[in-house]
Structures are given as C-alpha cells and as structure tokens.
N, C-alpha and C positions, 0 to 999 in steps of 0.2 A: 596611545593606550597600550599597544603591544610592547613598546620599549619599557614601560613601567613594569610590566609583568616579568620582563627579562632581568630587571634590576632587583626584583624582590628576592630575598635570600631563599634558598631551597628549604632550609630548616629554620624553625623559630630560634631566636637569639636571646641569651641572657645579656642584658645591657652591660652592667658592671657588677662583678662579684668581688667581695672582700674575702681573701683567705687570711684569717687571723690565726697566728700561732703564738702560744704562751708556754713559758718554761722557766725553770730555775737555773739552767746551765746556759750561760751566754754563748760560748763557742758552739755548742750543739745546736742552738737555735739559729745562729748565723749559717751554719753548715746546711741545716734543713731548708732555710730560706733560699740558699743557692741551689739546692736540689729542686725546689719548686720552680725557680727560674728556668732551670735546665729542662724540666718536664714540659713546662709551658712553651718553651722555644721549640722543643722537638715535636710538639703537637700543633705548631704554627698558631699559637694563641698570642694575642696582643696584650702585653703587660703595660698598663697605663701608668702605674706608680707603685713604689715600694717604699715603706717608711717604718721607722721605729717610734714607739711611743715611750714616754718617760717611764723608767722602771718604778714598780711599787715596792716599797720597803715594808716588810711585815715583821712584827715582834711577837713570837709565840712563846708562851710560858706554860710549863707543865708543873702542876702542883702535886704535892705528896697526898696520898689518899686521906680523905676526910680532914683536910686542914687547908689553911691558906698560906702555907709555907711553900715557896717556890723550890721545886726539885731541880728543874733545869730550864734554861732559857735559850731560844734559838732566834737568830736574826736571818730572815729570808728575804731574797730579792726576786721579784717576778718580772721577767723581761717579756716584752710583747713586740711582735713584728706583724705588719700587714702588707700583703701583696694584692694589688688591684688588677684583675684580669678583665678585659673588655671583650664584648661581642663573642661570647662562647656559644657555639652551636649546641642545640639541645642534645644531639646524639653523643657529643664529645664530653658533656658534663659528667655523666656517670663514670666514664673511663678515666677522666682526670681525677675525680674524687676517690675512686678505688685505688688508683696508683699512689696517690698521696697518703691514703690511709694505710696501705700495705707497707710503706716505707716510713711510717711515723715512728720516730724514736721514743723510747721509754721516757716518761716524764714530760713529754711535750703534748699539748692539746691543740687540735685543729678545729676552727669554727669557720663555717662558710656562710656568709650573709650577703644579701643584696645591698649595694651601696646606698647609704642614706646621709643626709646632711648633718645629722647628729654625730655620726662617726667622724665626719670631716671637722666638726667643731672640737671634738675631744682630742683631735690630733695635735692641736697647737697648745703650747704651754703659756699660761697667762703671765704677763709681765708684772711682777709684784710692785716694782718701783712706779710704773705707770698707774697702777690701781691706787697706790698710796697718794700720789700726786692728785689724782682725780678726787679722792676722798677729801684731801686737804682743801682743794678748790671748792668743793661743795660745802664744806664746813665754813668757809669764809664768805659764802653767799653766792656761789656759782660763778660762772664765767660772765665777764662784763661784755656788753654788746656795744659796739661802736656805731654811732649814727652818722 
C-alpha cells in the first residue's frame, strides 16, 4: 500500500491536451509549431504527436454597396496544426498557456482542448476512390458472402 502512495503523482495530471493552431500564413504556422515544441521540451513535457490537418480553402466575395455585383474576390487558405502534449502537471499548465499566448503571432489562433476521439477521426482524410467503390458495390447488391 505504501508503494502505491509513492507512485501517485504529486500533482494532478492532464492526460492529453491538444494544442491546435490555425492561421493563413503557412511558414509562420510552422515556425510557431516549432516554438511550441521547444517550450514543451524546455518544460520537460511529453509530446505524444504532432500533425497537420488538410488545409481549408475559402472563397470570399465582397459586393458593391446595395447590389449583387462583385467588387472583389479573395481566395484564402486556412492551415491547421495540432500538437498533443501528454501528462501535463496542473501547476505547469497555466505557465505553458501564458508562455504560448505571449508569443502568439498575429493572425494565428491557439485553441487548447482535451483530446477526444472525434478529433482523432477528423485527422484522417477519407479516401474518395474507396468510398466510390463501396458505393458501387452497394448499388450492385452488396458484398457476396462465400459459404
């Protein structure tokens, strides 16, 4: 029983935190992700994973006043990176967050969430060819079962 008390952490732990950064400038986002890695390393935090999600392409149209005539059109790309940090001690979390917020570049947003399986699913890009083949198979009557 005494050995179990010795193995218990001194402070409560956050299991897995997702540090998600979004921005329009790809090199700036990559540089800030490297900064997050350096800060986590200097605080002896364990980085479980770091990954990029597919970029979102946006088309923004600005109209002339009181008309449906397009004044200007902008094509924007939003890039997103996620760094997963594991077993963050409760006293270190505010220090990590304040450090990252203080160095947050202009135009980049930082969102910290606890890890969930929904975020894990959104990470993977669906294979369109595989989906089309499955749809064709369903239209033909589904998969045949061998006896």
